[in-house]
N, CA, C and O atoms as a Tripos MOL2 file, in Angstrom:
@<TRIPOS>MOLECULE
protein
  228   227    57     0     0
PROTEIN
NO_CHARGES

@<TRIPOS>ATOM
      1 N           5.3430  -22.6150   -6.3150 N.3       1 MET1
      2 CA          4.0650  -22.1880   -5.7570 C.3       1 MET1
      3 C           4.2670  -21.3880   -4.4720 C.2       1 MET1
      4 O           3.6370  -20.3480   -4.2740 O.2       1 MET1
      5 N           5.1590  -21.8850   -3.5900 N.am      2 LYS2
      6 CA          5.4000  -21.1820   -2.3380 C.3       2 LYS2
      7 C           6.0320  -19.8200   -2.5790 C.2       2 LYS2
      8 O           5.7150  -18.8510   -1.8880 O.2       2 LYS2
      9 N           6.9220  -19.7480   -3.5550 N.am      3 ALA3
     10 CA          7.5950  -18.4800   -3.8400 C.3       3 ALA3
     11 C           6.6000  -17.4370   -4.3340 C.2       3 ALA3
     12 O           6.6950  -16.2650   -3.9710 O.2       3 ALA3
     13 N           5.6540  -17.8580   -5.1550 N.am      4 THR4
     14 CA          4.6450  -16.9300   -5.6680 C.3       4 THR4
     15 C           3.7580  -16.4190   -4.5430 C.2       4 THR4
     16 O           3.4800  -15.2220   -4.4620 O.2       4 THR4
     17 N           3.3150  -17.3130   -3.6810 N.am      5 ALA5
     18 CA          2.4670  -16.9080   -2.5610 C.3       5 ALA5
     19 C           3.2290  -15.9860   -1.6130 C.2       5 ALA5
     20 O           2.6800  -14.9990   -1.1230 O.2       5 ALA5
     21 N           4.4820  -16.3080   -1.3620 N.am      6 LEU6
     22 CA          5.2960  -15.4640   -0.4950 C.3       6 LEU6
     23 C           5.4920  -14.0840   -1.1090 C.2       6 LEU6
     24 O           5.4370  -13.0760   -0.4040 O.2       6 LEU6
     25 N           5.7210  -14.0350   -2.4160 N.am      7 ARG7
     26 CA          5.8970  -12.7440   -3.0920 C.3       7 ARG7
     27 C           4.6160  -11.9080   -3.0040 C.2       7 ARG7
     28 O           4.6810  -10.6960   -2.8000 O.2       7 ARG7
     29 N           3.4580  -12.5460   -3.1560 N.am      8 LEU8
     30 CA          2.1940  -11.8180   -3.0650 C.3       8 LEU8
     31 C           1.9460  -11.2920   -1.6530 C.2       8 LEU8
     32 O           1.5260  -10.1480   -1.4750 O.2       8 LEU8
     33 N           2.2050  -12.1240   -0.6600 N.am      9 VAL9
     34 CA          1.9970  -11.7020    0.7250 C.3       9 VAL9
     35 C           2.9650  -10.5760    1.0840 C.2       9 VAL9
     36 O           2.5730   -9.5950    1.7160 O.2       9 VAL9
     37 N           4.2190  -10.7180    0.6850 N.am     10 LEU10
     38 CA          5.1830   -9.6530    0.9630 C.3      10 LEU10
     39 C           4.8160   -8.3660    0.2360 C.2      10 LEU10
     40 O           4.9820   -7.2740    0.7790 O.2      10 LEU10
     41 N           4.3190   -8.4920   -0.9900 N.am     11 GLY11
     42 CA          3.8700   -7.3130   -1.7220 C.3      11 GLY11
     43 C           2.7460   -6.6020   -0.9930 C.2      11 GLY11
     44 O           2.7430   -5.3750   -0.8930 O.2      11 GLY11
     45 N           1.7900   -7.3700   -0.4840 N.am     12 LEU12
     46 CA          0.6770   -6.7850    0.2730 C.3      12 LEU12
     47 C           1.1530   -6.1170    1.5540 C.2      12 LEU12
     48 O           0.7690   -4.9860    1.8540 O.2      12 LEU12
     49 N           1.9830   -6.8160    2.3030 N.am     13 VAL13
     50 CA          2.4200   -6.3030    3.6000 C.3      13 VAL13
     51 C           3.3160   -5.0770    3.4360 C.2      13 VAL13
     52 O           3.1020   -4.0540    4.0870 O.2      13 VAL13
     53 N           4.3110   -5.1810    2.5700 N.am     14 ILE14
     54 CA          5.2290   -4.0580    2.3790 C.3      14 ILE14
     55 C           4.4970   -2.8670    1.7610 C.2      14 ILE14
     56 O           4.6930   -1.7260    2.1790 O.2      14 ILE14
     57 N           3.6580   -3.1380    0.7700 N.am     15 GLY15
     58 CA          2.8930   -2.0530    0.1550 C.3      15 GLY15
     59 C           1.9580   -1.3880    1.1420 C.2      15 GLY15
     60 O           1.8540   -0.1610    1.1660 O.2      15 GLY15
     61 N           1.2810   -2.1730    1.9520 N.am     16 GLY16
     62 CA          0.3910   -1.6110    2.9710 C.3      16 GLY16
     63 C           1.1500   -0.7870    3.9880 C.2      16 GLY16
     64 O           0.6830    0.2750    4.3970 O.2      16 GLY16
     65 N           2.3140   -1.2600    4.4020 N.am     17 ALA17
     66 CA          3.1300   -0.5110    5.3590 C.3      17 ALA17
     67 C           3.6140    0.8020    4.7480 C.2      17 ALA17
     68 O           3.6100    1.8380    5.4120 O.2      17 ALA17
     69 N           4.0270    0.7570    3.4980 N.am     18 LEU18
     70 CA          4.4640    1.9850    2.8380 C.3      18 LEU18
     71 C           3.3040    2.9630    2.6490 C.2      18 LEU18
     72 O           3.4820    4.1730    2.7910 O.2      18 LEU18
     73 N           2.1310    2.4480    2.3320 N.am     19 GLY19
     74 CA          0.9560    3.3060    2.2060 C.3      19 GLY19
     75 C           0.5880    3.9650    3.5200 C.2      19 GLY19
     76 O           0.2240    5.1400    3.5500 O.2      19 GLY19
     77 N           0.6810    3.2120    4.6110 N.am     20 TYR20
     78 CA          0.4110    3.7840    5.9270 C.3      20 TYR20
     79 C           1.4730    4.8210    6.2880 C.2      20 TYR20
     80 O           1.1620    5.8860    6.8210 O.2      20 TYR20
     81 N           2.7200    4.4960    5.9930 N.am     21 GLY21
     82 CA          3.7990    5.4440    6.2460 C.3      21 GLY21
     83 C           3.6240    6.7260    5.4510 C.2      21 GLY21
     84 O           3.8750    7.8200    5.9550 O.2      21 GLY21
     85 N           3.1950    6.5840    4.2100 N.am     22 TRP22
     86 CA          2.9450    7.7610    3.3740 C.3      22 TRP22
     87 C           1.8450    8.6280    3.9980 C.2      22 TRP22
     88 O           1.9480    9.8540    4.0350 O.2      22 TRP22
     89 N           0.8050    7.9720    4.4790 N.am     23 HIS23
     90 CA         -0.2820    8.7140    5.1400 C.3      23 HIS23
     91 C           0.2410    9.4480    6.3700 C.2      23 HIS23
     92 O          -0.0950   10.6120    6.5880 O.2      23 HIS23
     93 N           1.0560    8.7780    7.1680 N.am     24 ARG24
     94 CA          1.5650    9.3950    8.4020 C.3      24 ARG24
     95 C           2.5220   10.5390    8.1010 C.2      24 ARG24
     96 O           2.4820   11.5630    8.7820 O.2      24 ARG24
     97 N           3.3840   10.3890    7.0960 N.am     25 LEU25
     98 CA          4.3790   11.4170    6.8020 C.3      25 LEU25
     99 C           3.7960   12.5930    6.0240 C.2      25 LEU25
    100 O           4.0180   13.7520    6.3720 O.2      25 LEU25
    101 N           3.0520   12.2820    4.9720 N.am     26 VAL26
    102 CA          2.5270   13.3270    4.1010 C.3      26 VAL26
    103 C           1.1260   13.7130    4.5380 C.2      26 VAL26
    104 O           0.8160   14.8900    4.7270 O.2      26 VAL26
    105 N           0.2860   12.6970    4.6960 N.am     27 GLY27
    106 CA         -1.0730   12.9150    5.1710 C.3      27 GLY27
    107 C          -1.8860   13.8550    4.3040 C.2      27 GLY27
    108 O          -1.5120   14.1760    3.1760 O.2      27 GLY27
    109 N          -2.9880   14.2800    4.8510 N.am     28 CYS28
    110 CA         -3.8670   15.1830    4.1360 C.3      28 CYS28
    111 C          -4.6740   15.9490    5.1700 C.2      28 CYS28
    112 O          -5.5160   15.3750    5.8600 O.2      28 CYS28
    113 N          -4.4190   17.2300    5.2750 N.am     29 THR29
    114 CA         -5.1370   18.0280    6.2600 C.3      29 THR29
    115 C          -6.3830   18.6770    5.6890 C.2      29 THR29
    116 O          -7.2760   19.0830    6.4330 O.2      29 THR29
    117 N          -6.4450   18.7750    4.3540 N.am     30 THR30
    118 CA         -7.5820   19.4520    3.7390 C.3      30 THR30
    119 C          -8.6880   18.5010    3.3120 C.2      30 THR30
    120 O          -9.8140   18.9340    3.0670 O.2      30 THR30
    121 N          -8.3850   17.2120    3.2180 N.am     31 GLY31
    122 CA         -9.3780   16.2470    2.7700 C.3      31 GLY31
    123 C          -9.5000   16.1540    1.2650 C.2      31 GLY31
    124 O         -10.4030   15.4890    0.7590 O.2      31 GLY31
    125 N          -8.6100   16.8060    0.5390 N.am     32 THR32
    126 CA         -8.6770   16.7760   -0.9230 C.3      32 THR32
    127 C          -7.7350   15.7320   -1.5200 C.2      32 THR32
    128 O          -7.5810   15.6690   -2.7400 O.2      32 THR32
    129 N          -7.1160   14.9300   -0.6930 N.am     33 CYS33
    130 CA         -6.1900   13.8950   -1.1580 C.3      33 CYS33
    131 C          -6.9050   12.5430   -1.0750 C.2      33 CYS33
    132 O          -6.9180   11.9330   -0.0060 O.2      33 CYS33
    133 N          -7.4880   12.0680   -2.1450 N.am     34 PRO34
    134 CA         -8.3120   10.8680   -2.0500 C.3      34 PRO34
    135 C          -7.5390    9.6010   -1.7060 C.2      34 PRO34
    136 O          -8.1210    8.6760   -1.1390 O.2      34 PRO34
    137 N          -6.2600    9.5250   -2.0250 N.am     35 LEU35
    138 CA         -5.5200    8.2840   -1.7920 C.3      35 LEU35
    139 C          -4.9610    8.1730   -0.3860 C.2      35 LEU35
    140 O          -4.7600    7.0620    0.1030 O.2      35 LEU35
    141 N          -4.7080    9.2780    0.2700 N.am     36 THR36
    142 CA         -4.1180    9.2360    1.6070 C.3      36 THR36
    143 C          -4.9350   10.0060    2.6300 C.2      36 THR36
    144 O          -4.3960   10.4120    3.6590 O.2      36 THR36
    145 N          -6.2060   10.2150    2.3790 N.am     37 ALA37
    146 CA         -7.0320   11.0010    3.2930 C.3      37 ALA37
    147 C          -7.2120   10.3010    4.6370 C.2      37 ALA37
    148 O          -7.2720   10.9660    5.6710 O.2      37 ALA37
    149 N          -7.2990    8.9850    4.6400 N.am     38 THR38
    150 CA         -7.4360    8.2230    5.8830 C.3      38 THR38
    151 C          -6.3780    7.1280    5.9040 C.2      38 THR38
    152 O          -5.8570    6.7560    4.8520 O.2      38 THR38
    153 N          -6.0520    6.6080    7.0840 N.am     39 PRO39
    154 CA         -5.0610    5.5310    7.1410 C.3      39 PRO39
    155 C          -5.4840    4.2970    6.3350 C.2      39 PRO39
    156 O          -4.6520    3.6530    5.6960 O.2      39 PRO39
    157 N          -6.7700    3.9770    6.3690 N.am     40 LEU40
    158 CA         -7.2410    2.8030    5.6380 C.3      40 LEU40
    159 C          -7.0520    2.9710    4.1310 C.2      40 LEU40
    160 O          -6.6750    2.0230    3.4410 O.2      40 LEU40
    161 N          -7.3080    4.1530    3.6310 N.am     41 ARG41
    162 CA         -7.0960    4.3980    2.1980 C.3      41 ARG41
    163 C          -5.6210    4.3180    1.8420 C.2      41 ARG41
    164 O          -5.2660    3.7930    0.7870 O.2      41 ARG41
    165 N          -4.7620    4.8290    2.7060 N.am     42 GLY42
    166 CA         -3.3280    4.7440    2.4560 C.3      42 GLY42
    167 C          -2.8540    3.3050    2.4210 C.2      42 GLY42
    168 O          -2.0690    2.9220    1.5540 O.2      42 GLY42
    169 N          -3.3350    2.5040    3.3700 N.am     43 ILE43
    170 CA         -2.9750    1.0850    3.4200 C.3      43 ILE43
    171 C          -3.5120    0.3660    2.1890 C.2      43 ILE43
    172 O          -2.8010   -0.4330    1.5790 O.2      43 ILE43
    173 N          -4.7520    0.6400    1.8210 N.am     44 SER44
    174 CA         -5.3580   -0.0150    0.6570 C.3      44 SER44
    175 C          -4.6100    0.3270   -0.6210 C.2      44 SER44
    176 O          -4.3070   -0.5550   -1.4250 O.2      44 SER44
    177 N          -4.3160    1.5970   -0.8050 N.am     45 TYR45
    178 CA         -3.5980    2.0190   -2.0030 C.3      45 TYR45
    179 C          -2.1990    1.4030   -2.0410 C.2      45 TYR45
    180 O          -1.7420    0.9500   -3.0910 O.2      45 TYR45
    181 N          -1.5280    1.3900   -0.9000 N.am     46 GLY46
    182 CA         -0.2030    0.7820   -0.8380 C.3      46 GLY46
    183 C          -0.2420   -0.7110   -1.1210 C.2      46 GLY46
    184 O           0.6340   -1.2390   -1.8050 O.2      46 GLY46
    185 N          -1.2580   -1.3980   -0.5950 N.am     47 ALA47
    186 CA         -1.3830   -2.8310   -0.8300 C.3      47 ALA47
    187 C          -1.6440   -3.1310   -2.3050 C.2      47 ALA47
    188 O          -1.0950   -4.0880   -2.8510 O.2      47 ALA47
    189 N          -2.4640   -2.3320   -2.9380 N.am     48 VAL48
    190 CA         -2.7250   -2.5170   -4.3720 C.3      48 VAL48
    191 C          -1.4420   -2.2920   -5.1690 C.2      48 VAL48
    192 O          -1.1380   -3.0540   -6.0870 O.2      48 VAL48
    193 N          -0.6980   -1.2580   -4.8260 N.am     49 MET49
    194 CA          0.5710   -1.0000   -5.5230 C.3      49 MET49
    195 C           1.5720   -2.1190   -5.2510 C.2      49 MET49
    196 O           2.3590   -2.4700   -6.1300 O.2      49 MET49
    197 N           1.5520   -2.6810   -4.0470 N.am     50 GLY50
    198 CA          2.4020   -3.8280   -3.7400 C.3      50 GLY50
    199 C           2.0420   -5.0420   -4.5690 C.2      50 GLY50
    200 O           2.9230   -5.7680   -5.0290 O.2      50 GLY50
    201 N           0.7350   -5.2710   -4.7670 N.am     51 LEU51
    202 CA          0.3020   -6.3790   -5.6200 C.3      51 LEU51
    203 C           0.7130   -6.1570   -7.0650 C.2      51 LEU51
    204 O           1.1380   -7.0950   -7.7400 O.2      51 LEU51
    205 N           0.5920   -4.9330   -7.5450 N.am     52 VAL52
    206 CA          1.0150   -4.6230   -8.9100 C.3      52 VAL52
    207 C           2.4970   -4.9220   -9.0630 C.2      52 VAL52
    208 O           2.9220   -5.5030  -10.0610 O.2      52 VAL52
    209 N           3.2800   -4.5230   -8.0710 N.am     53 TRP53
    210 CA          4.7130   -4.7920   -8.1180 C.3      53 TRP53
    211 C           4.9820   -6.2950   -8.0970 C.2      53 TRP53
    212 O           5.8250   -6.7830   -8.8490 O.2      53 TRP53
    213 N           4.2660   -7.0350   -7.2350 N.am     54 ALA54
    214 CA          4.4870   -8.4870   -7.1260 C.3      54 ALA54
    215 C           4.1090   -9.1920   -8.4330 C.2      54 ALA54
    216 O           4.8050  -10.1170   -8.8510 O.2      54 ALA54
    217 N           3.0420   -8.7790   -9.0720 N.am     55 PHE55
    218 CA          2.6290   -9.4190  -10.3130 C.3      55 PHE55
    219 C           3.5220   -9.0320  -11.5000 C.2      55 PHE55
    220 O           3.5840   -9.7560  -12.4940 O.2      55 PHE55
    221 N           4.2010   -7.9070  -11.3930 N.am     56 SER56
    222 CA          5.0330   -7.4620  -12.5090 C.3      56 SER56
    223 C           6.3780   -8.1660  -12.5480 C.2      56 SER56
    224 O           7.0980   -8.0570  -13.5410 O.2      56 SER56
    225 N           6.7230   -8.8670  -11.5170 N.am     57 ARG57
    226 CA          8.0290   -9.5460  -11.4660 C.3      57 ARG57
    227 C           7.9420  -10.9420  -11.9510 C.2      57 ARG57
    228 O           8.9470  -11.6510  -11.9740 O.2      57 ARG57
@<TRIPOS>BOND
     1     1     2 1
     2     2     3 1
     3     3     4 2
     4     3     5 am
     5     5     6 1
     6     6     7 1
     7     7     8 2
     8     7     9 am
     9     9    10 1
    10    10    11 1
    11    11    12 2
    12    11    13 am
    13    13    14 1
    14    14    15 1
    15    15    16 2
    16    15    17 am
    17    17    18 1
    18    18    19 1
    19    19    20 2
    20    19    21 am
    21    21    22 1
    22    22    23 1
    23    23    24 2
    24    23    25 am
    25    25    26 1
    26    26    27 1
    27    27    28 2
    28    27    29 am
    29    29    30 1
    30    30    31 1
    31    31    32 2
    32    31    33 am
    33    33    34 1
    34    34    35 1
    35    35    36 2
    36    35    37 am
    37    37    38 1
    38    38    39 1
    39    39    40 2
    40    39    41 am
    41    41    42 1
    42    42    43 1
    43    43    44 2
    44    43    45 am
    45    45    46 1
    46    46    47 1
    47    47    48 2
    48    47    49 am
    49    49    50 1
    50    50    51 1
    51    51    52 2
    52    51    53 am
    53    53    54 1
    54    54    55 1
    55    55    56 2
    56    55    57 am
    57    57    58 1
    58    58    59 1
    59    59    60 2
    60    59    61 am
    61    61    62 1
    62    62    63 1
    63    63    64 2
    64    63    65 am
    65    65    66 1
    66    66    67 1
    67    67    68 2
    68    67    69 am
    69    69    70 1
    70    70    71 1
    71    71    72 2
    72    71    73 am
    73    73    74 1
    74    74    75 1
    75    75    76 2
    76    75    77 am
    77    77    78 1
    78    78    79 1
    79    79    80 2
    80    79    81 am
    81    81    82 1
    82    82    83 1
    83    83    84 2
    84    83    85 am
    85    85    86 1
    86    86    87 1
    87    87    88 2
    88    87    89 am
    89    89    90 1
    90    90    91 1
    91    91    92 2
    92    91    93 am
    93    93    94 1
    94    94    95 1
    95    95    96 2
    96    95    97 am
    97    97    98 1
    98    98    99 1
    99    99   100 2
   100    99   101 am
   101   101   102 1
   102   102   103 1
   103   103   104 2
   104   103   105 am
   105   105   106 1
   106   106   107 1
   107   107   108 2
   108   107   109 am
   109   109   110 1
   110   110   111 1
   111   111   112 2
   112   111   113 am
   113   113   114 1
   114   114   115 1
   115   115   116 2
   116   115   117 am
   117   117   118 1
   118   118   119 1
   119   119   120 2
   120   119   121 am
   121   121   122 1
   122   122   123 1
   123   123   124 2
   124   123   125 am
   125   125   126 1
   126   126   127 1
   127   127   128 2
   128   127   129 am
   129   129   130 1
   130   130   131 1
   131   131   132 2
   132   131   133 am
   133   133   134 1
   134   134   135 1
   135   135   136 2
   136   135   137 am
   137   137   138 1
   138   138   139 1
   139   139   140 2
   140   139   141 am
   141   141   142 1
   142   142   143 1
   143   143   144 2
   144   143   145 am
   145   145   146 1
   146   146   147 1
   147   147   148 2
   148   147   149 am
   149   149   150 1
   150   150   151 1
   151   151   152 2
   152   151   153 am
   153   153   154 1
   154   154   155 1
   155   155   156 2
   156   155   157 am
   157   157   158 1
   158   158   159 1
   159   159   160 2
   160   159   161 am
   161   161   162 1
   162   162   163 1
   163   163   164 2
   164   163   165 am
   165   165   166 1
   166   166   167 1
   167   167   168 2
   168   167   169 am
   169   169   170 1
   170   170   171 1
   171   171   172 2
   172   171   173 am
   173   173   174 1
   174   174   175 1
   175   175   176 2
   176   175   177 am
   177   177   178 1
   178   178   179 1
   179   179   180 2
   180   179   181 am
   181   181   182 1
   182   182   183 1
   183   183   184 2
   184   183   185 am
   185   185   186 1
   186   186   187 1
   187   187   188 2
   188   187   189 am
   189   189   190 1
   190   190   191 1
   191   191   192 2
   192   191   193 am
   193   193   194 1
   194   194   195 1
   195   195   196 2
   196   195   197 am
   197   197   198 1
   198   198   199 1
   199   199   200 2
   200   199   201 am
   201   201   202 1
   202   202   203 1
   203   203   204 2
   204   203   205 am
   205   205   206 1
   206   206   207 1
   207   207   208 2
   208   207   209 am
   209   209   210 1
   210   210   211 1
   211   211   212 2
   212   211   213 am
   213   213   214 1
   214   214   215 1
   215   215   216 2
   216   215   217 am
   217   217   218 1
   218   218   219 1
   219   219   220 2
   220   219   221 am
   221   221   222 1
   222   222   223 1
   223   223   224 2
   224   223   225 am
   225   225   226 1
   226   226   227 1
   227   227   228 2
@<TRIPOS>SUBSTRUCTURE
     1 MET1         2 RESIDUE 1 A MET
     2 LYS2         6 RESIDUE 1 A LYS
     3 ALA3        10 RESIDUE 1 A ALA
     4 THR4        14 RESIDUE 1 A THR
     5 ALA5        18 RESIDUE 1 A ALA
     6 LEU6        22 RESIDUE 1 A LEU
     7 ARG7        26 RESIDUE 1 A ARG
     8 LEU8        30 RESIDUE 1 A LEU
     9 VAL9        34 RESIDUE 1 A VAL
    10 LEU10       38 RESIDUE 1 A LEU
    11 GLY11       42 RESIDUE 1 A GLY
    12 LEU12       46 RESIDUE 1 A LEU
    13 VAL13       50 RESIDUE 1 A VAL
    14 ILE14       54 RESIDUE 1 A ILE
    15 GLY15       58 RESIDUE 1 A GLY
    16 GLY16       62 RESIDUE 1 A GLY
    17 ALA17       66 RESIDUE 1 A ALA
    18 LEU18       70 RESIDUE 1 A LEU
    19 GLY19       74 RESIDUE 1 A GLY
    20 TYR20       78 RESIDUE 1 A TYR
    21 GLY21       82 RESIDUE 1 A GLY
    22 TRP22       86 RESIDUE 1 A TRP
    23 HIS23       90 RESIDUE 1 A HIS
    24 ARG24       94 RESIDUE 1 A ARG
    25 LEU25       98 RESIDUE 1 A LEU
    26 VAL26      102 RESIDUE 1 A VAL
    27 GLY27      106 RESIDUE 1 A GLY
    28 CYS28      110 RESIDUE 1 A CYS
    29 THR29      114 RESIDUE 1 A THR
    30 THR30      118 RESIDUE 1 A THR
    31 GLY31      122 RESIDUE 1 A GLY
    32 THR32      126 RESIDUE 1 A THR
    33 CYS33      130 RESIDUE 1 A CYS
    34 PRO34      134 RESIDUE 1 A PRO
    35 LEU35      138 RESIDUE 1 A LEU
    36 THR36      142 RESIDUE 1 A THR
    37 ALA37      146 RESIDUE 1 A ALA
    38 THR38      150 RESIDUE 1 A THR
    39 PRO39      154 RESIDUE 1 A PRO
    40 LEU40      158 RESIDUE 1 A LEU
    41 ARG41      162 RESIDUE 1 A ARG
    42 GLY42      166 RESIDUE 1 A GLY
    43 ILE43      170 RESIDUE 1 A ILE
    44 SER44      174 RESIDUE 1 A SER
    45 TYR45      178 RESIDUE 1 A TYR
    46 GLY46      182 RESIDUE 1 A GLY
    47 ALA47      186 RESIDUE 1 A ALA
    48 VAL48      190 RESIDUE 1 A VAL
    49 MET49      194 RESIDUE 1 A MET
    50 GLY50      198 RESIDUE 1 A GLY
    51 LEU51      202 RESIDUE 1 A LEU
    52 VAL52      206 RESIDUE 1 A VAL
    53 TRP53      210 RESIDUE 1 A TRP
    54 ALA54      214 RESIDUE 1 A ALA
    55 PHE55      218 RESIDUE 1 A PHE
    56 SER56      222 RESIDUE 1 A SER
    57 ARG57      226 RESIDUE 1 A ARG
């Protein structure tokens, strides 16, 4: 049980950090990038991808 919860939390945190990093590095200057247009969207998208990764293992 603890391992599953830890994997989910790590998936959220690492995914969110990667999403924020993606926003900072690539970003979107035109506003046509729906996934990384704002930092919150980048974090949200990264966290969702982190959860997908955590559930797939």
